[in-house]
C-alpha positions in Angstrom: 96.3 208.9 -94.5 95.0 205.5 -93.6 93.8 203.1 -96.1 91.6 200.0 -96.2 89.1 198.7 -93.7 89.0 200.6 -90.4 91.9 202.7 -91.1 94.4 199.8 -91.5 96.8 200.2 -94.3 97.1 197.6 -97.0 99.9 195.4 -95.5 97.7 195.0 -92.3 94.6 194.5 -94.3 96.2 191.6 -96.4 97.6 190.1 -93.2 94.1 190.3 -91.3 92.8 188.8 -94.5 94.9 186.1 -95.0 94.5 185.1 -91.1 90.8 185.1 -92.0 90.7 183.0 -95.1 93.2 180.6 -93.3 91.0 180.2 -90.4 87.6 179.7 -92.6 89.3 177.1 -94.8 91.2 175.5 -92.0 94.6 175.7 -93.3 97.6 176.4 -91.1 100.7 178.6 -92.1 102.3 175.1 -93.4 99.3 174.4 -95.5 99.1 177.8 -96.9 103.1 177.8 -97.5 102.7 174.5 -99.4 99.8 175.7 -101.8 101.9 179.0 -102.4 105.1 176.9 -102.9 106.9 179.2 -99.9 108.3 178.0 -96.7 106.2 178.2 -93.5 108.8 180.7 -92.4 108.2 182.9 -95.2 104.6 182.8 -94.7 105.3 183.6 -90.9 107.4 186.6 -91.6 104.8 187.9 -94.0 101.8 187.5 -91.6 103.9 188.9 -88.4 104.7 191.9 -90.6 108.7 191.1 -90.9 108.3 190.5 -94.7 105.8 192.4 -96.8 103.5 190.4 -99.2 104.6 190.7 -102.8 102.4 191.4 -105.8 103.3 187.9 -107.2 102.5 186.7 -103.6 99.3 188.3 -104.0 98.6 186.8 -107.5 99.1 183.1 -105.8 96.8 184.0 -102.8 94.2 184.9 -105.4 94.6 181.6 -107.4 95.1 179.6 -103.9 91.7 180.8 -102.5 90.0 181.3 -105.8 89.3 185.3 -105.0 90.0 187.8 -107.2 92.7 190.2 -106.0 90.4 193.2 -105.6 88.3 191.2 -103.3 91.6 190.1 -101.2 92.4 193.8 -101.0 89.0 194.8 -99.6 89.5 193.3 -96.4 88.6 190.0 -94.5 85.0 190.1 -94.7 84.9 190.7 -98.1 87.3 187.8 -98.8 85.5 185.5 -96.4 82.3 186.3 -98.5 83.8 185.8 -102.0 85.7 182.3 -100.5 84.3 179.5 -102.8 82.1 177.0 -100.9 84.4 174.1 -102.0 87.4 175.9 -100.2 85.7 176.5 -96.8 86.2 174.0 -94.0 83.3 171.9 -93.0 83.6 173.4 -89.5 85.3 177.0 -89.1 88.8 176.4 -87.9 88.7 172.9 -89.3 90.5 171.6 -92.1 90.2 170.4 -95.6 92.1 169.1 -98.4 95.2 171.2 -99.7 95.2 172.8 -103.2 98.6 173.7 -104.7 99.0 176.4 -107.2 101.3 175.6 -110.1 
């Protein structure tokens, strides 16, 4: 049975959400990888579906973007809506300062 927004499964929903958050914060995969203490290759594999985002990854994404985990799992629209103003790029698709999660 399909789950998530518009019948997407949880993995696809999370990949879409991460892509939307990267776009709205002006991050690229390298920036996100640095913030999550992963390699760019790991982020790439997770985003293209060759590897899965883990529960610890989800916690790190939550801390990195300042969005509660349940809101991340509600899909891109909800996650972007919950994105703190300080994390938004001045121009959508622009860039901003990097936040590193400890």
